[in-house]
N, C-alpha and C positions, 0 to 999 in steps of 0.2 A: 445158227439157231435164228428162226424168222423172228422179225420184228414187226409190230403191227403199225399200220400208218396212224397218223393223228386222227384221221376220220374213223379208223376202225377201232380205236381206243375209245373215242367219244360214243360211238355206235354200241360196242360192247358194254361200256359203262352204263350206257343208258338202259340198256334190257336188263342188265343184272340189277339195277335199281328197282325195275319194274318188277322182276321176280322176288326181288327182296321185300317189296311192299306186300305183295299178295303173302308170301311166305310168313311174314311177320304178322299179318291180320290174323293169318291162320293160326300162328303159334300160340298168340295169348289166349286161344279158344281151346287149344289142346294140350296145354302143359303148366305149369308153375303155380301161381295162386288160384287159377280158374279151377285146374283140377283138383287141387285140395279143398277147395270149397265145395266143389262136386262131392268129393268123399265124404266130407265133414256132414254135408245135408243128408247123407245116408247112413251117418252114425259111425264112422270110420275112427279108430283109435290113433294115438300117436305114432305107434308103430307102424300103422299101416301107412300113415302120411308121410312118415321117413322112408319106407320102402317104395312108394310111388315116387316120391323125389329122387331117390337114389337111381331109378330108372333113367332118368334125365342124363345121368352120368356114365352107368354102364353102357350106354350106346356106344362110346368109345373104344370098348372092348371088341368091336365088330369090325374096325377099320382094316385089320390085316386081311379079313373076307374081301373086302371092298377093293384092296389092293390088287387081290389075285384077279377080280374081274377087269380093274384096270390095266392089267399087263395085256389083255388081249382086246379089249374094246375102247372105243374113245372115250376118255375121261369124263366130257360132259353128258354122255349118254348114260354111263354108271351113277354120276351125280343124279342125273334128271329123273331116270326111271326109277332108282330106289327111292327118290323122294315121292314118286307118285305111289309106290307100294306102301310106304308108311302111312299115307293117308288111307289107303284100303285097310291096312292092318290094325288101326285104330277103331275102326266102326264097332267091334264087339262092344265097346265101351258104353254105346248108345243103348244098349239092353239092360243095364244094370239096373235103372229104376223098375224095369218090369218086374225082375225077379225079386229084388227087396221088397215090393208091393205085396207080393204071394209068399212072405214069409220066409224067401231063400237068400237070406243076405249073404253066405258064404259064396252062393254062385253070382250073385249081383257083384260082389267086390272081385271074385275071380274074372269077371268082364272086364272088369275095369283094369285090373293087374294085367290081363293079358294084352289087352287093346294098347294100354300105355308101353308093356314090354314090346310089342310088335313094333308099334310106332318108332321107337327107339333103337330098335334092332336094324330097321330098315333105314334108319337115319344113319347110323353107324356106318352101314355099307357105303350109303351115299356121300358121307362126309370126307371119304377120301379124296373127293374131287374139290373141296371147297378152297384148300389151301393152293393148290395149282392154279384153279381158275383166278381167285383173288389175286395172287402173286401174278400171274400173266396181265390182268388188267391194269394193275397197280404199277407194274415196271413198263407195261408197254410192249410186251412181249420178251420171251428169254434172251437174256442178253442186253437189253435195254436198261435205262436207269432212270425214270422220270423223277423231276425233281419233287412232284406233288404225290408220290406213292404214298406217303403216310396220311395226308390229307385225303385221300381218295378212301382209305381203309378207315377213317375216322367218319367220313361220309356216308359209308354204309350204315356204321353203326347209327348215325343220325336218322337215315331214312328208315331202319328197322324200328328204332324207338318213336319217331313218329307216328309210324302205322301202329305200333303198338298202343301208344297214348290214345290214338281215335277208337282203337278196339277196347281198350279199357273203359274209356268214357261211356261208350255205348253200353257196355255190360253192366256198369255202375249202374246208369239210369234204368236199365231193364230190369235186373234182378231184386233191386230194392233191399230191404234190411235181412229178409229171410226167403230166399225164393224156393221154390219147390224142386224137386231133383230132375223132372222132366224138362224144367226151362233150361238147365245146365245141358242136358243131352241135347235140345235142339239147337243150342248155340254152337255145340261141339259139331252137329251136322253142317252148320252155316262154315264152320272152320274148315271142315274136310273139303267143302267145295271150293274154298276159295284155295287151299293148298293144292288143290290138283290144277286150277289154272294157272298157278305159280310155276308149278313143275313142267306144263307145257311150254311157257315162254321160255323157261332155262333151257329145254332141250332143243328148241328149234332157233333161238335167236343169240344165245351167248357164245363167243367163239371157243374153239378148241385150243387148250393150253400145250400145243405140239412139244415146246422147247423142255416141259417139265414130265415128259412121259419117263415112267422108272424103267432103268435097266433090266430087262428079262432075265437076265443070268444072276442079278444083285439078289443079294439075300438081305431080309428085314432085319433078321437078328443080328447079322455081320455089320450092318450100317449103324444099328443102335449100339453095339458095343463099341464101336470104333468111336462114335460120337462122344460115348460117356468117358473116353479117356482123355477127352479135351475138357479143361477145367473149367472154362467159361461156359460149355453147354451143361455140364454137370451142375454147376451151380445156378444156371437158369432154370433147369429142370427141378432141384429141390425147392427154389422159390415159387414154381409154378404149382408142384403139388400142394404146398402148405397153404398158399393163397386160394386153391382151388377147393381145399379141405374147408378152410374159412367160409368161403363163397356158398358151399353146399350146405353148411350148417344154417349161416344167415338166411338165406335165401328161403329155405326151406320153414323155417321156425318164425320169421318174422311174421306172417298172416296168423300164424297159431298163437304166437305171443299176443297179438292184437286182440284176439277173441277170447284167450283164456285169462288174461291178467286184466285187460282193460274193457271185456265184455263187448267188444264191436261188431257190429252186425255185418252182414255179407257184403251189403252196399257199400262201407265203410271201407272194409279190406279191399274190395276191387278200387275204391277211391286212392286208397294208399298205394295200390300197384299203378295207379294213373300216377300217382306223384313220384312213382319210382322211375316210370319212363320219363318224367320231366327231368328228373337227375341224371338218366342217362344221355337226355339230349342236350342238357346243358354240358355235360362233360363232352360231347362230341363238339358243341361249337367252341368250347374252351381248347380241347386238344389239338383241334385241326389246324390252329394256328401256331402251335408250338412244336407239334412233334417232330415236322421235317427240319427243323432249325435247331432245337434244344437237343434233338436224339430220344430214343425210347426210353433207354436206361434211366434217366433222372426222373422222367415222368412217370415210370414204374412204381419207383420208390415214393414219389408224391403221392400218387393214387392208394398206393399202401397206406400211408400216412393218414390218408381221408377215411380210409375205411377203419382205421381203429379209432379216429376220432369220432366217427359216426356212432359208434356202439357204446361210446363213454355214457351219453345220458341214460341208457339202458341198465348199467349198473349203477347209477347214481339215483334213479328213481325208486322210491320205497312201494311203488303200486299205487292202487287207488284207495289212498289215505288220506283224509282232510282235504286240504286245498288240491292235493295231486289228484284227487278224483273230479275235478272240475272238467267239465267237457271240453271248456275250451283250452285248457292244459293239455288234455289226452290227445286232442288234434294237433296241436302244434308239436306235442311231444313226437307223436308218431309219423306226422308228416315230414318233420325234419329228419328223423332218424332214417326213415324211407328214401327222402331224397338223397341225404349225404351216401348212405350205405350205395344205393345204386351208382351215384356219382363215382365212388371210390371203386367199387367191383367191375363195373363197365369200363372203368379208366384200365384198371389193370388188365382185363381181358383184351381190351383193343389196343393198348401200346404194347402188351406182351406179344401181341400176334405181329405188331410191326417190327418189334425187336427179334422175333424168331425168322423173320424173314430177310432180316440183315444180317442175321447170325449165321445161316445156312446158305450154301450155293442152290442155284436152281435145279442142278441134277438130283440134288438130295432133299429137295422141297419136299417130295410126295413121301418118301422113306421117313424122314425124321419128323414129317407132319403126323405121318401116324404114331410115331413115338411121343409127339408133344400132345396129342388128342389122349392118346393112353393114360400118360400121366396126368393129365387135367381130369379125365374121367374117372381115373382111380381116387384122386384126391375127393372130387366132388361126391363120389359114389360113398366112399368112407364117412366124408362128412355129412351128408344127409342122411344115409343109413344109421350112422351111429347117433345121430343128433337126438332122434326120438327115444333110443335106448339110454342116452343118458339123462335125459329130462324125466324118462321113468324112473331111472334109478335114484336120481335126487328127490323126487316126490316120495318114494318109498322110505327114504331115509328121515323123512318127516319135514322137509323143507315144503313151504308154501310155494305156490305158483310164480308169484315174484322174486322171492328168494332164489329159488331154483334158476330161473332165467337169469338172475344177477351173477350167479356162479358160471352159468353158462356162456353168457356173453363175455364175461372178465377173461375166461380161458380163451376165447377167440382174440381178444385183444392182445394176449400174450403171445401168441402165435404169430400176429402179424409184427409185432415189435421184433421179435426174433429175426424175422425175415429181413426187416429193416436193417437190423445190425449185420446181418450177412452180406447186405447189398455190395460193398465194396468187391466182393468175388466175383460179380457180373463183368464181363467186358465191356468197355465205354462204346467201342465201334464208332469212335469220332465224335461222341456226344458231349454236351457240355457236361459240367461237374453237377452234382445234385444243388450245392451250394449256388452255383450262377444259376441255374434253374429257378430255384426259388426266388432269387434276386430279381429275375425276369418276370417271373408269375407276379410279384408284388410292385411291380413297376409299371405304372399306367403310361409312361413314355416308352417303353419297349414293348408292352401289348400293342400302344398304336401303331408304333414303327414295324411290328410284325405284321398288322393289319394293312397296313400300305404296302409293306413287300410282297404279300398275297396277291394285291391289286396289281401289282409291278410284274410279278410272275406271268399273269394273264394277259398283259398289254402287248399289243404288236405295233403301238403308234410311239413313234418316237418323242412327239410333242408331248403326248399323255406321261411317258415314261419320265420326261424332264419335269414335268410337274410334279410327279408322284415322289420323285428322287429330292427336289428341293423341299416337298413336305417333310419327307424323312429328315434332313438334315435340319431344317428348322426346329423340329420338334426333338432334335438331340439334346439342345442347350448343353453343350459341352461334355456331354458322357452319353455312352450308350454301350449295351452289351457287346460282346465279340461276334454273337449271333447275328446281331443287327448288322454290324460291320461286314461280317462274312456275307450277308445277303445282298450287299452291294457290289461285292468283288466281280461278280460274273458281268456287270455292266462294264468294267474296265476294259472288257472286249468287244464293245459295241462298235460297229462301223461307223457309227455316228460322232462326231468329235463333241458336241454339245452334251451327249448322254454322257461321255467317258468324263469330260469335265465337272459336271453337275455330281457325278457319282463319287469323284475326288473330294469336291468342296463339301459334300455332306459328311464324308468320312472325317474331313478335316476338322467337323464342326463336333464330331463324337469325342474329343479328346483322346485319352489313352489308347493306342493302338493295341489291338490283339495280335497273336502270333500271325493267324493266318491273314491278317491285313497287312502285317509289317513285311511277310514276305512277298506279297503280292505288289507292294509298293515299290520295293526292291527291284521287282522285274519290271515294273513301270518305269523306273529310271533307266533302266538299260534299254528297253524296247520302244520307246515313245519320244525320243529327242524333237525338237522342234514343235511338239504338240502339247503334252501333257506330262511330259517329264520332269519340267521344272516343280510342277505343284506337287508331284509324288515326293520329291526331293525335299520340299518345304514343309510336308507333314511329317516325315522321316525325322527331319531335324526337333521337330516339335515333342514327338512322343514315339520314340522306338524302344520297345521293350528290351532288345537285344541289340544295342549299339554294334558290337564287333560282326553282326550279320550285313550292317547297312554299309559299314565304313569302306570297304573296297569298292562298291559300286558307287559310293558320294566321291571317292578320291579321284576314280576315273572320270566322274563327270565334271570335276572341278577344272579339269583340261579340255573340255567338250568344247567343239565349236559353235554348238548353240548357247549363245551369250545368256538367256533366259535360264537354262538349266546350269550353266557355269557359276551363275551369281548363286542361285538358290543352294548348290550343293557345297559352295563355300560355308554359307551361314549355316548349313544344316551339320557341317562337319565341327564347327564352332560350338553349336549347341549341344552338340553329342560329346564335347570336350575333347576333341581329337587335337591335343596340342602338337602332336608330331606335324601336322599338316600347316602350322603358322609358317614356316618358311616358305613353303610353297604359295601360301595365300599372298604373302609378301611379294613374291615375284610377280604374282598375277597383277597385282597393285600397280607395282612399278613398271610394267610392260604394257597393259592393256590401255587401249585408247577408248573403249566403249563405257560412257558413263555408268550404265548399270552395274556393269561388272565391277568398274572401281569403288562404287557405292557400296555394293554387296561385299567387296573384299575388305574396305574398311571397316564396315559393320562386324564382319566375321572376327577382325583382329581386335576389334574392342569388345566382343563376347570373350573372346579367349584372354584378354586382359594382361598380354605379357609386357612389361615395360621395355623390352628389347625390340618392339615394335614401333615405337615411338621415333626413332631416327629415321625409319623407312616412311612413316605417315608424313614427318615434317620436311623428309626431301622432296615428297611429292607436292607439298604445300609451296616450298620456296622456289622449286624449279620450273614447275609446269605451270600451264595455263589452262586451267579445266574451268568449265563454266561454273558459276557462283554455287549453283545447287550441289555439284560435285564437291567443292571446297568445303563448303559448311559441313558436308558427311564427315569429311576426312578431319576438320578442325574439331568437331563433337568427339569422333572417336578418339582423338589425341587428349582431349580434356577428360575423358572419361577414364582412359587408361592412366593418366598422369594422376588422376584421382580427386579432380576439383569439380566433378558432375555431383548432383545435380543443379548447385548453387551458378555454376557458370552458364548453364542452359538458359536462366532467367535473364542474366545479365546480356548473355549474347543476343537472346530476342530482342531486348530493348536498344542495344547497338543496332541492329539491322532497320530497327524502325526510325531510331533518333539517337544518332552517335552522342550528341551534348548531353542527353539525359543519361546514356550509358556512362559516359565520362564522370557526370556527376554521382552516380550510382557508385562507382568505384572510390570516388572522394568519401562517400560515406562508409563504404567498406574498410577504406584505410584509416578512418578516425578510429575505427575500434580494434584495428591489426596493428596500426603503428602508432598512431597519436592524433591528437587534433591538430588543425590548421596553426604554423607557428613554430611547431616542434621541429627540431632539427631533422629527425628522422621523415617526418611528414613533408617538410619543403623539399628534401631531396627525393623523394618518392614523385612529388608533383612535377618536380624540373624533368625527372626522367619521364615522366608520363608524357610530358610535353614533346619532349625531344624525340620519342618513340613513334608519336602519332604525327610529327611533323614530316612534311615531304621537301627533301629526302629526308628519309627518317635517321636518327641517330640512337642506336639501340646499346651503346657502350654502357651509359649510366644504370640502365634498366639490368643489365647482364651482370652489372657489379653487385646490385641490390640482390639481385637472385643468387649469386655465388657466394655473397657474404652471410647470407641467411642460412644457404645449405652446409657451409663450412662450419658454421657454429653448431648446427644441430647434427651433421654426419650421418643422417637417416638414410633410408633405403629409397629417398627421393635423389639423392645426390647424381645418379646418371642422367635423369630427367632435367636436373637442373642444369647439368653441363650441355646437353643438347639443346635445351631451350635458350639457353644464354648464347651459344654459338650462332644461333639461328637469329637472335636479336642482334649480333655484330654483323649479320649479313648486309652490305649496302644496297644490294638490290632487293632488299624486302618490300616489296610492293603491295604484298595483299593485307589490307588493312585488318581483316578478321584475325590474321596470325598475330599481328602486332597487338590486337586487344587480348587475344587469349594470354601472350606472354607476359603482358601486364597485369592481367586478372590472375595469373599462375603466382606472380610475386606476391600477391596478397592472399591467396587462398592455399598455397601450398601448407601452410603449417595450422590451417584452422579447417580441413577436410570433414567431410560427413564421417563421423565414427562408425557407421553401418557399413561403410565400404572397406 
């Protein structure tokens, strides 16, 4: 299946955005609130309004006819020419004011109904091409899978709503509080002209989605039947139907609610439509940063929840009573409701389409796209058509307008809540969980990281990439979502070393690893020795969610020729609690001559904390001639395992700076542990200390003190007592740091930190 080149994708997307702009400007003037106001200006009833809005959904029942044309004709031609004829079909609606003014309202409303019906019939035929064209441009051709597919689909929504906002603003300024019917008719004529221009752009400039052409021998009914056997598809269709039902009711009667309950004029109703466009735009700006990283399913649930919340004020408001009749209150209430409702419903529709493209394969996109729109259309048709009948029935029961609408919108909230409760049945398709997604949505840190990741995805400059990755890491502050980590994983494959290094440093700064990051770092340990493998091993040791997956690779790395990797792997094994590696680490410490490796091995043994490692550490201190910085590390590791840290650390720092001051500090410690100067025990310790630090040393007195105290207590320190006493007796004990450790141990062994 052919894939589009990057240049072809850009050109095709730009052409579609141009078509989308003209189409959206036109659509505002030929549908929705505008047509509702047009009909109301001629005296239409609630039932008529419901029927008009229902036509906006029955369009989807003509998709099978469109599929027949698409079997034989290019998909874009079917799409574009059907779009052209829908603008021709709506033209009878322009004659309605003429017939109504002459006392023929039935004929006038018939013209509107016929025009809107034809508009939606041809729209249904052409709509067969919408999903294949969008999927083709989103993916970059059949068989491709662009990382920005969800962002493109959201951008389509943003462009449409920006154009709709401009159209709504102009209309609100032109029609005033109560415009005559001929003004609406003239505006519809402008909409027809804009739509024709957009159709020509679509026909001539948008690429044909070749890989999405349906199988001529395929049966739509069979495809639908097979798809509904899949639990995930069936669950999605159920949610789609119910949410379309809610949107059909809500969208159709929010303008009527404003006029009937709060007595708003036509100009204000169009102003609220403008606010709705702002809500859709805000949704797009919000969703395009998230949909490709969090996935469509959690956002589908989140937007459904926003829809339910947006309708709550309508069931809580008592209507224009007392302070609730204040113009300021009314404007704020209706603006908030229209903004949030549009935010939620547009979000459902947009991420629902993204979810659909992820759920079905390219060759099934056209057939199941028909099913998608049929289900959506059925839900919307029933919602819009039944809405007027329900309201009329409620008013017949004696409920006032405000009370009737409270019942009306309350039932819609109940339906949305049912969808949310059923959402676990939806297939995740690799997305984040709803809980994780909500955490990201309310995290400024993660939202900022997603914004930087979006810029990073568009960058082709390694210097810029490094700067952006550093920004992501700096903003992580010890924690980040798994999706933020996952966004950096692709950069571990960069041919530039600095890019890979910065990506790992940023991941390290994010704290706990996600599953995907953990797997990628294990692969990095095995794939990148001598470069970044050591850093991957270090990160795994700090926070690996499933240590058993990392241990085999780290054990192999602990014997690697790359000394940086070898050292990091040993420390990582210790941090992950792999006590079975202690013997191997001791062997490395005893055999390696590389300072970095020896230091890492000593630190790893310190982390594991096994007293059985003390002989190995002391053996290295007694018999080897390491640089001081290596011996100091071995010494501190021994002190830690022996249980005299952190008190010994301060003493040893003093010893390295001023030996006489450190000896005085030992004297102060001896006063509290043994007794004041002059006492028998204290005099014996002072003589033993002087002998141990003399050149040549005599460690026998200090060894006797350690063994005497150890024998008296017979505790778990006895093996360490024996090893240190043996070291004190070594006549070749030249390393003064080890002598000082033995003396400090004699005092600290019985007064260790109780927290150890």
